[in-house]
N, C-alpha and C positions, 0 to 999 in steps of 0.2 A: 390586236389590242382588244377587240371585243371578246375574243376567246379568253384572254387573261382576265378581263373584267368579270365574266361570268364564272370563271374558276374561283376567283377570290371571293366574289359575292356568294357563290354556292357554299364555299368553305365556311365563311362566317355564319351563313344562315343555317347550315346543317349542324354546325357546332351549337348554335342557339337552340335549334329544335331538339338536339340530343339532350341538352341540359333540361329543357322543358319536359321531354319525355321521361327522363330520370326523376324529375320532380314529381310527375304524376304517378310513376311507379312507387316512389317513396310514400306519396300520400295514400296510395292504395294499400301499401304494406302497413301503414299506420292505421288503416281502417280495421283495427282489431278491437278486442275487448277493452284494452287500456285506453285506446283513442276514444272509444264511445263513452266509457265511464268518465273520462276527463273532460268531455266536451258536450255530451248530450244534456240539455237543460233539465231533464227529468231526474237524472241520477248524479250529476257532478257535485252537488252540495247536499244531497239527501242524507248520507250517513251522519254528517255533522249536525244538521238540523234535527234529525230524528233522535239522536242520542241526547241532545239538549232537552227535547220535550219528554223523552222517556225517563230521564233522570230528574225532571222537574217536579213541581208539586202535583200536577195532574196525572203524572205517571203514564201507564199503558194506554189509558183512554185517549189522552192527547196525542200520543204517538200513533195510535190506530187511526184517529181522525186525520192526521197529517198524511198517512199513506193513502187513505181513501180519497183525499182531496187531490193528491198527486195523480191517482188513477183517473179521476175525472178530467184533469187538465191535460194529461199526456198519454193516457191509455197504457200505462205501464203498471204491471203487477209486481208487488214486492213482498218478500218474506224475510223475517229477521229471526235468526237462530242464535242461541247462546253456545258456550263451549261444549256442552253435552249434546248439541243437536236438537234441543227442544225449542219450539216456537215461543218467542217472548210476547208476541201479539198475534192476533188472528191473521193479520196480513190482508192482502187483497186478491190472492190467487185462490180460486175455488178448489175445495178438496178433491172434487172429481177430476179436475184438470191435473192436479198433482198425481192422482192415481193413474190417469191416462199416460202421463209423461213417464211414470215409472214402468208401466207395462210396455210402451211402444217407443220410448226414447231412443233406443239403439237400433230400431228397425225401420223407422221412417222419419222423414224430415218434419219437425214440429212447425206449427204455424207461427211460432214466435222464436226469438233469440234469447237464450238463457245465458246469463252472466252472473258471476259471483264476485263479491268484494268484501274483504275483511276491514274492520275499522276498530281501532283501539281508542276508547274514550279517554281524553286528557284529564277528566275529572276523577273518575272512579278506577280507571285502568282496565275496565272490562273490555273484552273482545267480542265484537258482534259480527256475525256473518250475514251479509245482505245478499239475497238471491233476487235477481231482476229477470222479468220475462217481458221483452218488448216485442209486440207484434211486428211482423215483417213489413206490412204496409206503413205503419207508423215510422219504422226505421228507414224505409226507403224515402218517405216524404221528408224526413229530417236530413237525409243525405242530399237530396236535391236542393233543399233550401240552404244547407250549410255549404254546398259546393258552388253556389251561384257566384258569390263574391270572389272566391279563389279563382274560379274559371274566368270570371270577368277580368280580374287582375292579371291572370295569365295571358288573356287575349290582348290586353293593353300592353303588357310587357313584350309580347311577341311583335306587336306593331312598332313599339318604340325601338326594340332591338333590331327589327328589320330596317328601320330608318337609320339606325346607328351603323348597321352593316353596310347599307348603301353609302353612307357618308365615309366610312373607313375605306370602302372599295374605291370610291371616287378620289379620295385623298391619295391613293396609291397610283391609280391608273391615269389620272389627269396630269400629274408631273411627268409620268413616263411618256404621255402623249406630247407634252411640250418639249421634252428632251428629244423625242423622235423627230419632231419638226425642226428643232435646232440642228440635229445631225444632218437631216436632209438639206437644210439651207447651207450648212457648212460644206457639204459635198457639192452643192451647186454654186459655191462661192458667193452666196447671197446672205451670208450669216451677219446678223446684227447683234452687237454685244449686249444691247439692252433688251433683247428678246427674252432672256431668262432673268431679268432683274428682279421681278416679283418672287420667282422661285428661289433665287439666291438669298432673299431676305429671310427665308425659313430657317429655323434653328435645328431642324432634324437632318437625317442623312441625305434627303433630297436636296436640302439647301447646300450641304457640303459638296454633293455631286455637281450641282449647278454652278457653284463657285469654281470648282476645279475645271468644269467644262468651259466656263467663261475664260478662265486663264488659258486653257488649251486653245480655244478658238482665237483669242487675241494673239497668242504666240504664232498660231498657224497663219493668221492673216498678216502678222508682221513678217513672217518668213516669206510668204507669197509676195508681199509688197516689196520686201528687200530683194527677193530674187528677180522680180520684174525690173526693179531699179538697177540691179546689178547687170542684167542683160542690156538695158539701155546704155548704162555707163560703159560696159565692155564694148558694145558696138561703136560707141563714140570714140573710145580710146583706141580701138583697133583701126578706125577709119583714118586717124591722123598719120600713123607711120605708113600705112598702106598708100595713102595719098602721096606722101613724100617719096616712097619707093617708086610709084608710077612716074612722078615728075623726074626723078633721077634717071630712071630707065629711058624715058622719052628724050632727056637731054643726052644720054649716052648714045642713043641711036643716031642722033644728028651730029654728035661731036666728032672731032678728029681723034687720032690715036693718042696724042698727048693729053687732051682734055678728058678723054674716056678713062685713061689711067688715073687721073685725078678724081674722077667720080666714083671709082671702085671703093675708095675709102669711105665715101659717104654712104654708098649702098651697103657696105659691110656694117657700118655704124647703125643704120636703120634696121638692118636685119637683126643685129644684136639687141637693139631696143625692143623690137617686136618679139624676139625670143624671150627676153626677160619679162616682158609684160604677160606673155602667155604662160610662162612658168609661175608667175605670181598669181594669176587668175586660177590656174589649176591647183596651186597650193591652197588658195582660199576655198575652192570648191571641195577639196579633199577633207577639209576640217568638218564639213557637214556629214561626211560618210561615217560609218561605224568604224572606229579605229582599232577595234580588237580588245583584248584583255589588258588591263592596266598592269604595270610592273614597277618595281622600285627603280627610282632614278638616281644615278650616281651624279650628284650635282658637281662634285669636284672635277670629275672627268669632263663633264659637259662644259664647265667654265674654262678648263684648260684648253679644250679644243677651240672654243670661241676666241680665246686669247691668241692661240697660234694662228688661226685664220686671219684675225685682225692684223697681226704683225706682217703677214704675207701681203695682204691687200693694201694696207696703209701703214708702212713701217714708221712714218713720222708721228703717228698717233700713239699715245701712251695710255695703257689701261691700268687702273688701280682697282684691285679686287679685294673686297673684305667679305669673308665667308664665315658662316657658323658651322664648325665641324660636326655639331650635333644634329644639324638639319637633315631630315629624312622625308622624302616625298614619293608618293605613288602616282603614276600617270603614264604618259607616253613620251619617251625621251626624244623621239624625232620631232614630235609636234612642239614640245617645249623648246628644243634646240632651235627650230626654225623661228619661233616667236622671239627668243632672245637674240638670234642673229639679226632679225629685222630691226629690233630695238637698238642693237649696237650699230648697225649700218646707218640707221636714222640719226643716231647721236654723232657718228663720224662725219656725216654730211654737214652738220651745223657747228660742231665744236672746232674752234680755231686751233691751229698748230701750236704746240707748246703747252696747251692746257690738257690735263689728263681727263679721260672719261672714267667716271667712277661707277663701279658695279658693286652693290652691297646686297648680301644675303643675310637675313636675320629672321628669327622667330618672334612673333608677337601674338601672345595668347595661343589660339588654335590655328593661326595662319602663318604661312611662310611668305615673307616679302622679298621679292627680287627686284631691286630698283636699278635703273640705268640713268645716269645724270651726265649731261654735257654742259659746256660753258658757253653755249651759243646765245643767240638773242632771245630765245624762248618763243612763246606764242601768245597772241592776244587772249585775254581772259574770256572774252565773249565768244571765242571760237573753240575753247577747250572741249565743250560738249560735242562738237561736230567732228573733232579729230578722232580718228578710228573708224569713220564711215568710209566705205570703199570709194576710191578715186577722189576723195576730198583733199584738197591742198589749200594751204593758207594763201590768200591772194597776195601777189607780188613775190612769192617765193622763187628764188633763183636756183635752188639746189635741184638736182635731177631726182626723178622719182615719179611714180604713178599714183601715190596715195593709197597703196595697198599694204605697206609694211605694218602700220599700226592696226589696220583692219585684221590682218592675219594674227597679230599678237593678241588682240581683243578676243577673237573667236577661239584661239587656243586656250586663253584663260577661262573663258566660259565653258569649254569642254572639260576642263579640270575642276569645274564647280566654283571658280573664282571670278575675278574681274580685273580689268586693266584700269589703273588710276593714272591720269595725266594731269600735270600741273607745272607751274613755274617754281623754281627753287628760290627761297628768300634771298640768297646771296648771288643769284644770277644763274641763268641756264635753265634747261628744260629737264624734267624728271618724269620718266615713265616707269610705273611700278606694277609688277604682277603680284596680285594678292591671291594666294592659292591656299585653300584649306588643307590642313595636314591630315585630317581624318575624313576626307570626302569620299563618298561611295561613287566611284567613277567606272 
C-alpha cells in the first residue's frame, strides 16, 4: 500500500512539476524583445506619449524633454527616426555611443540591449521608428523585480498543488486500505457489513465497489450461515433414521425367526427413507456447484416426462397441464426437471384424490411462469416465508417428506436467475410458481 501511495503521489507531483517547468520555459521564451517592449515601464507606453507630445503645440522640444525625463527615471536611451531614417529629435543616446555601436556591434557584446519598435500615429498616420538601448544592469534589475511575484505565485501554487496531490492520493489509497481490511476480515470470517458503510455512501467508483463488496460479503456470510445450518439440520435428520435402524437391528438380534422376518420390512423402509434423504441432500448440494453451459430447454418434453412419471407413481392423481407453445427457455434441463418433479410430488402429497393437479406455463412480460397448484389445505400465511428453507416443515404436517423439495426448487430457480413464489390459491389449495427470466444470462 505504501508503494502504491508513493507511486500515485509521485505521479501527481511530477505532473505538476512538469507543468511548472514548462511554464517557466514559456516565460523564458517570452523574455524577448516583444515581452520587454510590452511590459517594461520605460518603454511600454513611450511611443504613444511621445507622438502626442511631438504632434502637440510644443513639438520637438516637448518630445525631447520627455525622452530625457525617461532616461533620468529608467536609464533608458531612446532615438526616434522617421521613414527616411533621419532623427526627429536629438534623443538621449550620445553620438559617440552610436558610432561605437556601428563599429563594434557585430564584434562584441554591447553593454546595453538594443531594441526597435515601429509606431503609427493615429492622428497623422506618420510612422515612427523608436530605438531603445537599455543597459543590462537596468534590465536585470527589472527582471528580478518583475519575476518576484510570478515566482512567489508559482511557489504558492506548488504548495497548494502538492497538498492537492496529497489529498487526491489519500482519496485513492485510503479506500483501498479499507477494502483490504474488509477482504482480510472476510477471509477470517470476521467481516462486519457496516465496516464499509461510510465508503459505500460515496458517489464515485469506490462507493460502487464498496456497495458491491457489501453485497458479496452479505451473500457469502449468508451462504456460510446457511451451510452451517444445513450441516446441523443434516446431522439432525440423519440421526433419526439411523437411531431407528439401530433399534430395529437390536430388536432383530433378540427376536425369534418369525418376529425377525416382520422386522425386515421396517429395516428396509428405514433404509429407503435414509437413501431418499441422502439423495435429496446431494441434489441440494449439487445445485451450488457449477452446472456447466446453459442450453435450450424443451419444456414440452419435460412436462410430458413429468406427467408420465406421475401416472406411474400415483395413477389415481390426474394432471391438468396448460402450456404456451411459444415459450422458450435457456438453462439446465436436469436442474429444472428435478425442481418441477419436487413441486409435483409435493402437490401430490397434499392434493386429495379426484382433484386434479394443475400445471400452467405462461409468459408474462420478460418472465416465464411455471405454476403447480394442488387442492389441498394450503399453508398458514405466516409460514409462507419459511417454506423453502431446508428441512422446514409445517408444524402438524402428516405427509411424508424431509422439507427439502421446496428448497431444491427454490435453489434451482435462483440458479436460473429467477425465484420461487409460494402462496395459497384464492379458490383453495397451494400454488408454487417458478418465475424464470426469459433472457437471463446463466
